[in-house]
C-alpha positions, 0 to 999 in steps of 0.5 A: 208321556212315554215310559212308566205311567203318569205320575202325580204329586207335588213334583209332577212335571219335573223331569230328573235325570239320574246318572248316579248308582250304588244308593246315595244317588239313587236313593235321592232320586227315587225320593223325587220320584216318590213325590211325582217327579219323572226320574229317568235312570241312566245306566251302563250297558252292564247295569248299576253296581247293585243289580249284582249285589246279593244273594239274594237274587230274584230269578224268574229266568236265568238271564233275568235275576234281579237283586232285591238290593236294587229293588230297594232304591230304584222304584219310580223310574225308567232306565235307559242304557247309554255308553257314557264314552260313546259320542253318539250316546253322549249326544243322547245325554245331552238331549236329555239334559236339556230336556231335564230339570234335575241332574244327579251324579255321584261320580268321583270328583271330576269324572264328569268332566273328563266325560265332557259334561263340566258345570259349565257346559250342563248349564250351557245346555240347560240354564234351568238345570238343578245338579245334585252331586253326591261325593264320599268326603266333599267335592273339595278339600284335601281328601275330596278324591276318596271313593265313598263307601258307607261303612268307611264313611260310618267309621271316618265320620264318627258314627261307628264310635257311638255305636255298639256294646263293647266295640265300634259297630256299624249301623244295620243299614247303610245309613251314610248313603241314606242319609246323604241321598235324603240330604241330597233330595232336600237340597234339590228340592230347595234349589227347584224352589229358588229357581221359581225366583231366579230362573236359573238352576245351581249346584247343590252338593253334599257327601257321605261325611255331611250326612255322618257329621249332620246327625251328631246331634247332642253327641256332637256338642258334647265335644264341640261345646262340652270338650267331652269325647262320646263313646259307645252308647250301647242300648241306652241313652247317654244323657237320660235314664232310664231310656233304653233296652231292658230284659224280661223273662221272655224279650226285651223291651224298650222304655222311655222315661224322657222327663221327671213326670215319666220317671215318676209314673214308671217308678209308681207302677213298679213300687219304686220311690222316685226320690230314692237317693242317686235316682231322684233327678235325671242327672243322678239316675244318668250317673248311676245308670248301671244300678238303675238298670239292674235294678228295673231288670230285677223288677222285670225278670219274672214277667213276660214282654207283653205284660210289661208293655200292657202295664206301661201303656196304661201307666202312660209311659213310652215303651215298645217291642224290638221288632223283626223285619217280618214283624214290622212288616206284618204289623197293620200300623205299618200297613196303615201308613203306606209303608209297604206298597204293591207293584207289577215288575216287568219280569218278577210279577206282583212284589212288594216293596217298602214304601215312601215315607210322606203322605199328603192330606188329599191323597191316602197314598204313601208319597205323592202318586196315586200309584208307584212303578216297580224298579225298571229292568236294565234298558226297559225304557230305551225305546220309550225314552229316545222316542221322546227325545225326537219330539218337540219339548212343547209336546214331549209329555 
């Protein structure tokens, strides 16, 4: 295979044509690349928008800086630059469509049609093509034309109304984008499985809005079933107590008493009568959460976090630290799960990246590959991909 080293894994042999930019679509394509698909990223001559999103930038030379944002969402891909308004480059795209199993795009609704590649033409070129379309608010409906940006979707989709202590707060990562990407990858794999029966591809739709509404979970049914509008959850679970973040002498700790058995174990460790009036059942503890938090933090005030965690571990009560990211990546448990990978970048040299989230029982590496490739530089694989397109499809690998 031209370009990056031949992949292995559950999706080996699948070719993904990634027309997306920013985060939701690139994340979806990267997930498939992690599982062994060959991912060809089509970029405009100026590159994916996220190549300019920084700082921080890594600057090996003045003309070859790389944003850490781009590096986060584009491992295991090849890059080809095409001007999709140019007739010659549109012909290259058509040949890529013919060779691909999946096409992913996150243009505004109608843009791909105006470029000359409506769904009907895509399936004329390749009836087996699975198409993923990611939009901000859905591909149809009264607000389909709205642009999709993560923080706007977090607000419009209700997640910010549940997050924060005193005012609505966005999640610290672009969670609407990431969830849309994850949902898109899940939909694509399902459509590829269906194609084994039908022999034909289909279109998969998802959106940032769908990603937000899809994770409302019990907060959603609190409204749809019980008719109650949830508010800010802060640092404690709205339906379980004690379950949240508690201050100690040195640092906060997280404690999760998700059952009456765990409450009894916690109470026993800190000499609380578990049947104390107002604390005897979970609904009572939720109703009296402020008093319960005050009681627990009073007991922990003279103890350091490590002592509290050790005692809770011995008592069998789930608890943990609030780690900074440098601590997370230094943590041996993180490294043992393949969640930090080493790759060789074309201009940056050896770098480490956050790794894939899946492992398989016959492969010690995270994802489906035996090795991972660094995110590409802009147009890094132009020559290789164009050469691949000149070869007959039965020898294209």
